[in-house]
N, CA and C atoms as a LAMMPS dump frame, in Angstrom:
ITEM: TIMESTEP
0
ITEM: NUMBER OF ATOMS
612
ITEM: BOX BOUNDS ff ff ff
-5.0000000000000000e+02 5.0000000000000000e+02
-5.0000000000000000e+02 5.0000000000000000e+02
-5.0000000000000000e+02 5.0000000000000000e+02
ITEM: ATOMS id mol type element x y z
1 1 1 N -34.294 -23.939 3.623
2 1 2 C -34.684 -22.606 3.129
3 1 3 C -33.948 -22.287 1.834
4 2 1 N -34.676 -21.726 0.881
5 2 2 C -34.06 -21.306 -0.377
6 2 3 C -33.598 -19.858 -0.224
7 3 1 N -32.298 -19.691 0.015
8 3 2 C -31.768 -18.353 0.263
9 3 3 C -31.809 -17.471 -0.989
10 4 1 N -31.977 -18.087 -2.153
11 4 2 C -32.075 -17.304 -3.382
12 4 3 C -33.309 -16.414 -3.392
13 5 1 N -34.29 -16.78 -2.583
14 5 2 C -35.539 -16.022 -2.533
15 5 3 C -35.55 -15.001 -1.405
16 6 1 N -34.446 -14.916 -0.664
17 6 2 C -34.353 -13.979 0.464
18 6 3 C -33.444 -12.817 0.074
19 7 1 N -33.888 -11.579 0.307
20 7 2 C -33.049 -10.44 -0.081
21 7 3 C -31.913 -10.23 0.922
22 8 1 N -30.953 -9.41 0.521
23 8 2 C -29.742 -9.221 1.334
24 8 3 C -30.043 -8.68 2.719
25 9 1 N -30.979 -7.75 2.815
26 9 2 C -31.276 -7.155 4.121
27 9 3 C -31.826 -8.191 5.092
28 10 1 N -32.655 -9.078 4.596
29 10 2 C -33.183 -10.145 5.451
30 10 3 C -32.07 -11.097 5.873
31 11 1 N -31.175 -11.391 4.939
32 11 2 C -30.05 -12.264 5.27
33 11 3 C -29.14 -11.625 6.313
34 12 1 N -28.924 -10.326 6.205
35 12 2 C -28.116 -9.61 7.195
36 12 3 C -28.774 -9.699 8.569
37 13 1 N -30.093 -9.539 8.606
38 13 2 C -30.807 -9.663 9.889
39 13 3 C -30.645 -11.065 10.459
40 14 1 N -30.64 -12.061 9.593
41 14 2 C -30.44 -13.439 10.049
42 14 3 C -29.03 -13.624 10.61
43 15 1 N -28.056 -12.97 9.966
44 15 2 C -26.682 -13.046 10.466
45 15 3 C -26.576 -12.401 11.835
46 16 1 N -27.265 -11.283 12.02
47 16 2 C -27.26 -10.61 13.317
48 16 3 C -27.899 -11.489 14.395
49 17 1 N -28.687 -12.462 13.95
50 17 2 C -29.296 -13.423 14.87
51 17 3 C -28.488 -14.722 14.919
52 18 1 N -27.239 -14.643 14.446
53 18 2 C -26.273 -15.744 14.514
54 18 3 C -26.569 -16.896 13.563
55 19 1 N -27.002 -16.575 12.348
56 19 2 C -27.242 -17.609 11.353
57 19 3 C -25.98 -17.825 10.515
58 20 1 N -25.281 -18.935 10.751
59 20 2 C -24.088 -19.252 9.962
60 20 3 C -24.453 -19.589 8.523
61 21 1 N -25.641 -20.162 8.322
62 21 2 C -26.072 -20.516 6.973
63 21 3 C -26.233 -19.269 6.106
64 22 1 N -26.807 -18.225 6.685
65 22 2 C -26.993 -16.979 5.941
66 22 3 C -25.639 -16.344 5.617
67 23 1 N -24.717 -16.417 6.57
68 23 2 C -23.375 -15.861 6.348
69 23 3 C -22.656 -16.631 5.242
70 24 1 N -22.771 -17.961 5.266
71 24 2 C -22.13 -18.775 4.236
72 24 3 C -22.707 -18.468 2.862
73 25 1 N -24.016 -18.252 2.805
74 25 2 C -24.651 -17.96 1.521
75 25 3 C -24.156 -16.625 0.964
76 26 1 N -24.092 -15.6 1.817
77 26 2 C -23.629 -14.29 1.351
78 26 3 C -22.155 -14.324 0.974
79 27 1 N -21.387 -15.162 1.665
80 27 2 C -19.98 -15.293 1.288
81 27 3 C -19.863 -15.872 -0.117
82 28 1 N -20.62 -16.916 -0.395
83 28 2 C -20.58 -17.518 -1.724
84 28 3 C -21.07 -16.533 -2.782
85 29 1 N -22.057 -15.748 -2.435
86 29 2 C -22.649 -14.793 -3.379
87 29 3 C -21.682 -13.673 -3.728
88 30 1 N -20.923 -13.195 -2.733
89 30 2 C -20.084 -12.018 -2.937
90 30 3 C -18.581 -12.308 -2.827
91 31 1 N -18.214 -13.573 -2.905
92 31 2 C -16.799 -13.919 -2.833
93 31 3 C -15.991 -13.276 -3.96
94 32 1 N -16.649 -13.005 -5.075
95 32 2 C -15.958 -12.397 -6.218
96 32 3 C -15.334 -11.05 -5.842
97 33 1 N -15.917 -10.381 -4.875
98 33 2 C -15.384 -9.082 -4.45
99 33 3 C -13.982 -9.26 -3.862
100 34 1 N -13.808 -10.304 -3.055
101 34 2 C -12.485 -10.587 -2.486
102 34 3 C -11.482 -10.849 -3.594
103 35 1 N -11.897 -11.625 -4.589
104 35 2 C -10.987 -11.943 -5.698
105 35 3 C -10.559 -10.685 -6.445
106 36 1 N -11.503 -9.778 -6.679
107 36 2 C -11.201 -8.527 -7.37
108 36 3 C -10.236 -7.67 -6.552
109 37 1 N -10.519 -7.537 -5.259
110 37 2 C -9.684 -6.705 -4.4
111 37 3 C -8.294 -7.31 -4.213
112 38 1 N -8.211 -8.629 -4.141
113 38 2 C -6.911 -9.279 -4.007
114 38 3 C -6.043 -9.015 -5.23
115 39 1 N -6.626 -9.106 -6.414
116 39 2 C -5.868 -8.833 -7.641
117 39 3 C -5.35 -7.395 -7.653
118 40 1 N -6.133 -6.505 -7.084
119 40 2 C -5.777 -5.084 -7.051
120 40 3 C -4.51 -4.833 -6.234
121 41 1 N -4.303 -5.625 -5.19
122 41 2 C -3.198 -5.352 -4.271
123 41 3 C -2.08 -6.391 -4.308
124 42 1 N -2.208 -7.455 -5.106
125 42 2 C -1.225 -8.525 -5.037
126 42 3 C 0.17 -8.097 -5.481
127 43 1 N 0.27 -7.257 -6.521
128 43 2 C 1.608 -6.85 -6.966
129 43 3 C 2.312 -6.06 -5.866
130 44 1 N 1.582 -5.136 -5.238
131 44 2 C 2.162 -4.366 -4.146
132 44 3 C 2.54 -5.295 -2.996
133 45 1 N 1.657 -6.249 -2.681
134 45 2 C 1.921 -7.194 -1.595
135 45 3 C 3.18 -8.006 -1.884
136 46 1 N 3.335 -8.462 -3.123
137 46 2 C 4.511 -9.246 -3.491
138 46 3 C 5.792 -8.432 -3.336
139 47 1 N 5.744 -7.175 -3.748
140 47 2 C 6.92 -6.317 -3.625
141 47 3 C 7.325 -6.117 -2.172
142 48 1 N 6.332 -6.105 -1.299
143 48 2 C 6.597 -5.895 0.121
144 48 3 C 6.808 -7.208 0.865
145 49 1 N 6.758 -8.34 0.144
146 49 2 C 6.965 -9.633 0.784
147 49 3 C 5.802 -10.098 1.617
148 50 1 N 4.598 -9.628 1.303
149 50 2 C 3.403 -10.002 2.062
150 50 3 C 2.854 -11.315 1.508
151 51 1 N 2.702 -12.31 2.365
152 51 2 C 2.237 -13.624 1.945
153 51 3 C 0.788 -13.573 1.456
154 52 1 N 0.517 -14.297 0.355
155 52 2 C -0.831 -14.305 -0.238
156 52 3 C -1.888 -14.751 0.763
157 53 1 N -1.606 -15.829 1.484
158 53 2 C -2.604 -16.365 2.41
159 53 3 C -2.884 -15.402 3.553
160 54 1 N -1.84 -14.702 4.012
161 54 2 C -2.041 -13.713 5.073
162 54 3 C -2.91 -12.566 4.573
163 55 1 N -2.655 -12.141 3.333
164 55 2 C -3.45 -11.057 2.766
165 55 3 C -4.896 -11.503 2.567
166 56 1 N -5.073 -12.75 2.153
167 56 2 C -6.428 -13.29 1.965
168 56 3 C -7.187 -13.312 3.293
169 57 1 N -6.498 -13.657 4.362
170 57 2 C -7.127 -13.653 5.679
171 57 3 C -7.583 -12.252 6.062
172 58 1 N -6.78 -11.251 5.713
173 58 2 C -7.178 -9.861 5.979
174 58 3 C -8.44 -9.512 5.204
175 59 1 N -8.517 -9.988 3.953
176 59 2 C -9.704 -9.737 3.135
177 59 3 C -10.929 -10.392 3.757
178 60 1 N -10.768 -11.592 4.29
179 60 2 C -11.88 -12.29 4.943
180 60 3 C -12.366 -11.531 6.18
181 61 1 N -11.416 -10.967 6.928
182 61 2 C -11.787 -10.179 8.107
183 61 3 C -12.602 -8.959 7.682
184 62 1 N -12.152 -8.295 6.599
185 62 2 C -12.897 -7.147 6.095
186 62 3 C -14.287 -7.537 5.64
187 63 1 N -14.392 -8.678 4.995
188 63 2 C -15.684 -9.187 4.527
189 63 3 C -16.611 -9.453 5.719
190 64 1 N -16.083 -10.13 6.726
191 64 2 C -16.866 -10.446 7.925
192 64 3 C -17.302 -9.18 8.65
193 65 1 N -16.392 -8.207 8.736
194 65 2 C -16.742 -6.93 9.374
195 65 3 C -17.901 -6.258 8.646
196 66 1 N -17.885 -6.356 7.318
197 66 2 C -18.95 -5.747 6.521
198 66 3 C -20.291 -6.388 6.834
199 67 1 N -20.326 -7.702 6.907
200 67 2 C -21.58 -8.405 7.191
201 67 3 C -22.091 -8.083 8.593
202 68 1 N -21.161 -7.942 9.527
203 68 2 C -21.566 -7.695 10.915
204 68 3 C -22.006 -6.26 11.171
205 69 1 N -21.496 -5.323 10.375
206 69 2 C -21.792 -3.908 10.649
207 69 3 C -22.768 -3.276 9.659
208 70 1 N -23.128 -3.996 8.607
209 70 2 C -24.039 -3.427 7.602
210 70 3 C -25.445 -3.277 8.179
211 71 1 N -26.044 -2.161 7.847
212 71 2 C -27.441 -1.912 8.224
213 71 3 C -28.191 -1.455 6.983
214 72 1 N -29.471 -1.778 6.922
215 72 2 C -30.233 -1.474 5.697
216 72 3 C -30.508 0.008 5.504
217 73 1 N -30.128 0.838 6.49
218 73 2 C -30.317 2.281 6.327
219 73 3 C -29.08 2.958 5.735
220 74 1 N -28.07 2.147 5.401
221 74 2 C -26.868 2.718 4.781
222 74 3 C -27.181 3.125 3.346
223 75 1 N -26.503 4.189 2.896
224 75 2 C -26.772 4.715 1.554
225 75 3 C -25.956 3.999 0.484
226 76 1 N -25.85 2.684 0.604
227 76 2 C -25.153 1.904 -0.417
228 76 3 C -25.624 0.458 -0.334
229 77 1 N -25.395 -0.273 -1.395
230 77 2 C -25.782 -1.677 -1.424
231 77 3 C -24.829 -2.496 -0.565
232 78 1 N -25.222 -3.709 -0.254
233 78 2 C -24.352 -4.587 0.522
234 78 3 C -23.056 -4.866 -0.237
235 79 1 N -23.154 -5.083 -1.549
236 79 2 C -21.957 -5.351 -2.352
237 79 3 C -20.976 -4.187 -2.282
238 80 1 N -21.483 -2.964 -2.372
239 80 2 C -20.62 -1.779 -2.3
240 80 3 C -19.977 -1.663 -0.923
241 81 1 N -20.753 -1.977 0.106
242 81 2 C -20.237 -1.88 1.474
243 81 3 C -19.163 -2.927 1.72
244 82 1 N -19.374 -4.139 1.218
245 82 2 C -18.36 -5.193 1.35
246 82 3 C -17.072 -4.77 0.64
247 83 1 N -17.228 -4.229 -0.565
248 83 2 C -16.064 -3.768 -1.319
249 83 3 C -15.288 -2.726 -0.535
250 84 1 N -15.996 -1.78 0.046
251 84 2 C -15.363 -0.715 0.832
252 84 3 C -14.61 -1.289 2.029
253 85 1 N -15.246 -2.198 2.755
254 85 2 C -14.626 -2.756 3.957
255 85 3 C -13.415 -3.618 3.631
256 86 1 N -13.524 -4.435 2.588
257 86 2 C -12.402 -5.283 2.192
258 86 3 C -11.241 -4.427 1.702
259 87 1 N -11.558 -3.415 0.893
260 87 2 C -10.516 -2.528 0.36
261 87 3 C -9.784 -1.811 1.487
262 88 1 N -10.521 -1.297 2.447
263 88 2 C -9.891 -0.594 3.567
264 88 3 C -9.009 -1.538 4.382
265 89 1 N -9.494 -2.741 4.594
266 89 2 C -8.724 -3.714 5.378
267 89 3 C -7.419 -4.067 4.676
268 90 1 N -7.478 -4.254 3.377
269 90 2 C -6.268 -4.585 2.619
270 90 3 C -5.305 -3.402 2.581
271 91 1 N -5.834 -2.198 2.464
272 91 2 C -4.97 -1.009 2.468
273 91 3 C -4.206 -0.901 3.783
274 92 1 N -4.912 -1.109 4.892
275 92 2 C -4.269 -1.038 6.205
276 92 3 C -3.185 -2.104 6.329
277 93 1 N -3.488 -3.326 5.858
278 93 2 C -2.523 -4.419 5.939
279 93 3 C -1.284 -4.121 5.106
280 94 1 N -1.485 -3.6 3.89
281 94 2 C -0.364 -3.289 3.005
282 94 3 C 0.487 -2.163 3.588
283 95 1 N -0.171 -1.128 4.116
284 95 2 C 0.573 -0.017 4.713
285 95 3 C 1.411 -0.496 5.895
286 96 1 N 0.831 -1.377 6.7
287 96 2 C 1.563 -1.908 7.855
288 96 3 C 2.77 -2.709 7.382
289 97 1 N 2.582 -3.516 6.354
290 97 2 C 3.694 -4.291 5.803
291 97 3 C 4.769 -3.367 5.256
292 98 1 N 4.337 -2.276 4.611
293 98 2 C 5.287 -1.306 4.074
294 98 3 C 6.098 -0.648 5.161
295 99 1 N 5.445 -0.303 6.28
296 99 2 C 6.173 0.329 7.388
297 99 3 C 7.195 -0.621 7.993
298 100 1 N 6.816 -1.896 8.109
299 100 2 C 7.744 -2.874 8.665
300 100 3 C 8.954 -3.054 7.76
301 101 1 N 8.701 -3.105 6.461
302 101 2 C 9.818 -3.283 5.536
303 101 3 C 10.677 -2.033 5.492
304 102 1 N 10.054 -0.872 5.633
305 102 2 C 10.807 0.373 5.56
306 102 3 C 11.801 0.507 6.711
307 103 1 N 11.574 -0.23 7.79
308 103 2 C 12.513 -0.196 8.897
309 103 3 C 13.872 -0.743 8.475
310 104 1 N 13.881 -1.571 7.431
311 104 2 C 15.125 -2.15 6.944
312 104 3 C 15.953 -1.164 6.127
313 105 1 N 15.331 -0.053 5.74
314 105 2 C 16.035 0.889 4.873
315 105 3 C 17.294 1.446 5.525
316 106 1 N 17.259 1.63 6.829
317 106 2 C 18.426 2.192 7.5
318 106 3 C 19.649 1.296 7.367
319 107 1 N 19.408 0.007 7.113
320 107 2 C 20.514 -0.936 6.997
321 107 3 C 20.802 -1.344 5.555
322 108 1 N 19.82 -1.168 4.655
323 108 2 C 19.975 -1.778 3.336
324 108 3 C 19.899 -0.814 2.161
325 109 1 N 19.813 0.476 2.396
326 109 2 C 19.728 1.419 1.279
327 109 3 C 20.965 1.289 0.385
328 110 1 N 20.727 1.092 -0.876
329 110 2 C 21.833 1.019 -1.83
330 110 3 C 21.603 2.009 -2.944
331 111 1 N 22.542 2.917 -3.111
332 111 2 C 22.419 3.907 -4.172
333 111 3 C 22.759 3.309 -5.526
334 112 1 N 23.372 2.116 -5.517
335 112 2 C 23.763 1.481 -6.765
336 112 3 C 22.75 0.448 -7.236
337 113 1 N 21.874 -0.005 -6.336
338 113 2 C 20.924 -1.06 -6.701
339 113 3 C 19.965 -0.571 -7.771
340 114 1 N 19.73 -1.408 -8.784
341 114 2 C 18.789 -1.057 -9.851
342 114 3 C 17.415 -1.589 -9.483
343 115 1 N 16.467 -0.699 -9.269
344 115 2 C 15.117 -1.1 -8.913
345 115 3 C 14.341 -1.428 -10.177
346 116 1 N 13.727 -2.628 -10.185
347 116 2 C 13.141 -3.189 -11.409
348 116 3 C 12.095 -2.278 -12.043
349 117 1 N 11.334 -1.57 -11.244
350 117 2 C 10.276 -0.735 -11.806
351 117 3 C 10.82 0.478 -12.548
352 118 1 N 12.084 0.826 -12.279
353 118 2 C 12.633 2.049 -12.863
354 118 3 C 13.841 1.796 -13.755
355 119 1 N 14.391 0.557 -13.72
356 119 2 C 15.556 0.164 -14.523
357 119 3 C 16.688 1.169 -14.418
358 120 1 N 16.897 1.713 -13.231
359 120 2 C 17.985 2.668 -13.015
360 120 3 C 18.34 2.683 -11.538
361 121 1 N 19.612 2.959 -11.21
362 121 2 C 19.998 3.051 -9.807
363 121 3 C 19.332 4.248 -9.133
364 122 1 N 19.211 4.173 -7.818
365 122 2 C 18.618 5.264 -7.068
366 122 3 C 19.341 6.574 -7.311
367 123 1 N 20.654 6.529 -7.388
368 123 2 C 21.407 7.77 -7.585
369 123 3 C 21.026 8.45 -8.893
370 124 1 N 20.678 7.62 -9.928
371 124 2 C 20.253 8.195 -11.206
372 124 3 C 18.827 8.727 -11.125
373 125 1 N 17.988 8.013 -10.367
374 125 2 C 16.603 8.464 -10.215
375 125 3 C 16.549 9.825 -9.536
376 126 1 N 17.44 10.006 -8.575
377 126 2 C 17.44 11.248 -7.812
378 126 3 C 18.228 12.351 -8.502
379 127 1 N 19.067 11.983 -9.436
380 127 2 C 19.951 12.98 -10.034
381 127 3 C 19.407 13.576 -11.316
382 128 1 N 18.32 12.995 -11.855
383 128 2 C 17.783 13.446 -13.139
384 128 3 C 18.834 13.315 -14.235
385 129 1 N 19.772 12.361 -14.039
386 129 2 C 20.801 12.058 -15.044
387 129 3 C 21.73 13.237 -15.352
388 130 1 N 21.881 14.163 -14.419
389 130 2 C 22.788 15.29 -14.643
390 130 3 C 24.223 14.85 -14.387
391 131 1 N 25.137 15.442 -15.121
392 131 2 C 26.544 15.123 -14.936
393 131 3 C 27.051 15.724 -13.634
394 132 1 N 28.118 15.111 -13.097
395 132 2 C 28.763 15.593 -11.879
396 132 3 C 27.794 15.673 -10.702
397 133 1 N 26.833 14.745 -10.685
398 133 2 C 25.867 14.753 -9.583
399 133 3 C 26.579 14.406 -8.283
400 134 1 N 26.301 15.116 -7.199
401 134 2 C 26.989 14.855 -5.933
402 134 3 C 26.766 13.451 -5.403
403 135 1 N 25.702 12.772 -5.849
404 135 2 C 25.483 11.411 -5.386
405 135 3 C 26.617 10.477 -5.795
406 136 1 N 27.336 10.857 -6.853
407 136 2 C 28.45 10.042 -7.309
408 136 3 C 29.531 9.951 -6.237
409 137 1 N 29.545 10.913 -5.312
410 137 2 C 30.594 10.946 -4.3
411 137 3 C 30.265 10.085 -3.082
412 138 1 N 29.083 9.519 -3.07
413 138 2 C 28.698 8.695 -1.925
414 138 3 C 29.255 7.29 -2.133
415 139 1 N 30.339 6.97 -1.481
416 139 2 C 30.985 5.68 -1.711
417 139 3 C 31.179 4.874 -0.425
418 140 1 N 31.218 5.516 0.695
419 140 2 C 31.5 4.808 1.928
420 140 3 C 30.203 4.381 2.613
421 141 1 N 30.236 3.218 3.228
422 141 2 C 29.047 2.665 3.869
423 141 3 C 28.53 3.578 4.974
424 142 1 N 29.457 4.163 5.752
425 142 2 C 29.01 5.034 6.828
426 142 3 C 28.343 6.294 6.287
427 143 1 N 28.787 6.728 5.119
428 143 2 C 28.16 7.899 4.502
429 143 3 C 26.743 7.561 4.056
430 144 1 N 26.549 6.335 3.576
431 144 2 C 25.205 5.913 3.193
432 144 3 C 24.278 5.911 4.397
433 145 1 N 24.764 5.365 5.509
434 145 2 C 23.954 5.301 6.719
435 145 3 C 23.593 6.705 7.203
436 146 1 N 24.572 7.599 7.139
437 146 2 C 24.313 8.983 7.555
438 146 3 C 23.319 9.646 6.619
439 147 1 N 23.437 9.337 5.326
440 147 2 C 22.505 9.886 4.348
441 147 3 C 21.084 9.45 4.661
442 148 1 N 20.902 8.156 4.959
443 148 2 C 19.569 7.641 5.262
444 148 3 C 18.983 8.351 6.469
445 149 1 N 19.807 8.537 7.501
446 149 2 C 19.351 9.219 8.715
447 149 3 C 18.929 10.655 8.41
448 150 1 N 19.747 11.353 7.641
449 150 2 C 19.438 12.747 7.31
450 150 3 C 18.211 12.866 6.409
451 151 1 N 18.051 11.896 5.5
452 151 2 C 16.869 11.906 4.634
453 151 3 C 15.62 11.799 5.49
454 152 1 N 15.625 10.844 6.413
455 152 2 C 14.45 10.633 7.255
456 152 3 C 14.126 11.873 8.077
457 153 1 N 15.159 12.564 8.553
458 153 2 C 14.943 13.769 9.361
459 153 3 C 14.372 14.909 8.523
460 154 1 N 14.777 14.988 7.256
461 154 2 C 14.409 16.146 6.439
462 154 3 C 13.036 16.017 5.789
463 155 1 N 12.581 14.789 5.611
464 155 2 C 11.305 14.584 4.918
465 155 3 C 10.136 14.6 5.896
466 156 1 N 9.01 15.104 5.408
467 156 2 C 7.784 15.025 6.203
468 156 3 C 7.345 13.564 6.25
469 157 1 N 6.399 13.258 7.125
470 157 2 C 5.909 11.885 7.217
471 157 3 C 5.353 11.422 5.877
472 158 1 N 4.608 12.3 5.218
473 158 2 C 4.019 11.954 3.928
474 158 3 C 5.102 11.731 2.871
475 159 1 N 6.104 12.612 2.842
476 159 2 C 7.192 12.487 1.868
477 159 3 C 7.992 11.214 2.098
478 160 1 N 8.261 10.901 3.361
479 160 2 C 9.043 9.699 3.652
480 160 3 C 8.277 8.436 3.271
481 161 1 N 6.946 8.482 3.429
482 161 2 C 6.124 7.334 3.034
483 161 3 C 6.191 7.134 1.525
484 162 1 N 6.093 8.231 0.772
485 162 2 C 6.196 8.147 -0.687
486 162 3 C 7.578 7.651 -1.089
487 163 1 N 8.61 8.217 -0.482
488 163 2 C 9.996 7.848 -0.771
489 163 3 C 10.246 6.366 -0.49
490 164 1 N 9.758 5.891 0.648
491 164 2 C 9.991 4.508 1.032
492 164 3 C 9.3 3.538 0.089
493 165 1 N 8.094 3.871 -0.33
494 165 2 C 7.381 3.016 -1.269
495 165 3 C 8.099 2.976 -2.614
496 166 1 N 8.642 4.118 -3.044
497 166 2 C 9.386 4.162 -4.299
498 166 3 C 10.64 3.296 -4.198
499 167 1 N 11.344 3.39 -3.078
500 167 2 C 12.544 2.594 -2.867
501 167 3 C 12.212 1.103 -2.915
502 168 1 N 11.018 0.762 -2.444
503 168 2 C 10.6 -0.638 -2.434
504 168 3 C 10.114 -1.107 -3.795
505 169 1 N 10.182 -0.243 -4.816
506 169 2 C 9.898 -0.675 -6.176
507 169 3 C 8.514 -0.363 -6.698
508 170 1 N 7.71 0.387 -5.942
509 170 2 C 6.364 0.699 -6.41
510 170 3 C 6.393 1.831 -7.429
511 171 1 N 5.514 1.739 -8.411
512 171 2 C 5.39 2.782 -9.425
513 171 3 C 4.508 3.914 -8.905
514 172 1 N 4.57 5.057 -9.616
515 172 2 C 3.812 6.222 -9.173
516 172 3 C 2.328 5.907 -9.019
517 173 1 N 1.75 5.183 -10.004
518 173 2 C 0.313 4.914 -9.929
519 173 3 C -0.017 3.992 -8.764
520 174 1 N 0.877 3.066 -8.432
521 174 2 C 0.646 2.17 -7.306
522 174 3 C 0.77 2.92 -5.986
523 175 1 N 1.734 3.832 -5.917
524 175 2 C 1.868 4.657 -4.717
525 175 3 C 0.618 5.516 -4.533
526 176 1 N 0.135 6.081 -5.626
527 176 2 C -1.068 6.916 -5.568
528 176 3 C -2.262 6.112 -5.073
529 177 1 N -2.418 4.891 -5.587
530 177 2 C -3.527 4.029 -5.168
531 177 3 C -3.429 3.682 -3.697
532 178 1 N -2.248 3.285 -3.268
533 178 2 C -2.053 2.861 -1.892
534 178 3 C -2.278 3.995 -0.901
535 179 1 N -1.835 5.189 -1.254
536 179 2 C -1.936 6.331 -0.331
537 179 3 C -3.207 7.151 -0.534
538 180 1 N -4.005 6.775 -1.529
539 180 2 C -5.244 7.524 -1.782
540 180 3 C -4.991 8.909 -2.321
541 181 1 N -3.941 9.063 -3.146
542 181 2 C -3.598 10.357 -3.73
543 181 3 C -3.668 10.256 -5.245
544 182 1 N -3.644 11.417 -5.916
545 182 2 C -3.586 11.374 -7.375
546 182 3 C -2.124 11.422 -7.82
547 183 1 N -1.914 11.138 -9.097
548 183 2 C -0.545 11.054 -9.614
549 183 3 C 0.208 12.366 -9.472
550 184 1 N -0.491 13.487 -9.63
551 184 2 C 0.149 14.793 -9.523
552 184 3 C 0.699 15.013 -8.119
553 185 1 N -0.065 14.603 -7.116
554 185 2 C 0.394 14.754 -5.739
555 185 3 C 1.645 13.912 -5.48
556 186 1 N 1.653 12.696 -6.009
557 186 2 C 2.813 11.822 -5.835
558 186 3 C 4.027 12.407 -6.554
559 187 1 N 3.81 12.888 -7.772
560 187 2 C 4.912 13.476 -8.536
561 187 3 C 5.471 14.706 -7.825
562 188 1 N 4.59 15.562 -7.307
563 188 2 C 5.038 16.752 -6.578
564 188 3 C 5.857 16.352 -5.349
565 189 1 N 5.392 15.319 -4.649
566 189 2 C 6.118 14.851 -3.463
567 189 3 C 7.501 14.353 -3.854
568 190 1 N 7.602 13.624 -4.971
569 190 2 C 8.901 13.105 -5.405
570 190 3 C 9.842 14.235 -5.793
571 191 1 N 9.34 15.282 -6.404
572 191 2 C 10.197 16.42 -6.759
573 191 3 C 10.739 17.097 -5.503
574 192 1 N 9.889 17.232 -4.48
575 192 2 C 10.347 17.817 -3.209
576 192 3 C 11.396 16.914 -2.565
577 193 1 N 11.157 15.61 -2.633
578 193 2 C 12.088 14.643 -2.048
579 193 3 C 13.455 14.737 -2.725
580 194 1 N 13.459 14.772 -4.055
581 194 2 C 14.713 14.873 -4.795
582 194 3 C 15.483 16.134 -4.408
583 195 1 N 14.775 17.239 -4.339
584 195 2 C 15.434 18.507 -4
585 195 3 C 16.035 18.475 -2.592
586 196 1 N 15.286 17.899 -1.655
587 196 2 C 15.775 17.836 -0.28
588 196 3 C 17.002 16.935 -0.169
589 197 1 N 16.976 15.798 -0.869
590 197 2 C 18.095 14.87 -0.796
591 197 3 C 19.349 15.493 -1.43
592 198 1 N 19.151 16.188 -2.525
593 198 2 C 20.305 16.85 -3.172
594 198 3 C 20.933 17.885 -2.251
595 199 1 N 20.091 18.639 -1.543
596 199 2 C 20.606 19.65 -0.624
597 199 3 C 21.397 19.001 0.499
598 200 1 N 20.885 17.867 0.993
599 200 2 C 21.592 17.144 2.047
600 200 3 C 22.977 16.717 1.574
601 201 1 N 23.028 16.188 0.372
602 201 2 C 24.293 15.685 -0.179
603 201 3 C 25.264 16.823 -0.443
604 202 1 N 24.751 17.922 -0.982
605 202 2 C 25.625 19.074 -1.288
606 202 3 C 26.22 19.647 -0.012
607 203 1 N 25.432 19.638 1.088
608 203 2 C 25.955 20.145 2.359
609 203 3 C 27.018 19.209 2.932
610 204 1 N 26.847 17.902 2.606
611 204 2 C 27.784 16.916 3.145
612 204 3 C 29.143 16.981 2.482
């Protein structure tokens, strides 16, 4: 059969009837979508230590889900639907990886470490470069651990997610993309985070 002469809806119906040939053809036809989506998330994945092959497998699952669940009555093309499913699958995978890595923050937060995306220590990022910032007084390891605990308690779930991604080296635009927010929302969240952390330190 010449699949070039068969439209996508017919091929989807063939897949629903367990045609591996039709599935292979659509994969070859729309594989470029996976490549585009992978490029979109690879920098974030690398920062979080997510293996390329594992992320690619997630993209394949999203692609397969799209083929299995697409119906011709949907208000979008098959290509658009595949893009949506792959993108959602990769977002979920990246968020899960971020949560797992964020568990390490309680043990590894360093106020002196220079994060590559910002070329400045965390204490400077949070202090707005003001003199006599109270963060300068954080010198003992136990104080750092207590600070991390208090930060987590004081921030909302959304704020802590933004904060954790920033600590992991993501830029504002990458955080916005990953969380589905605009830059203004991310910036507002960071300002609230800075204010809350300063209050915690001043009380300490």
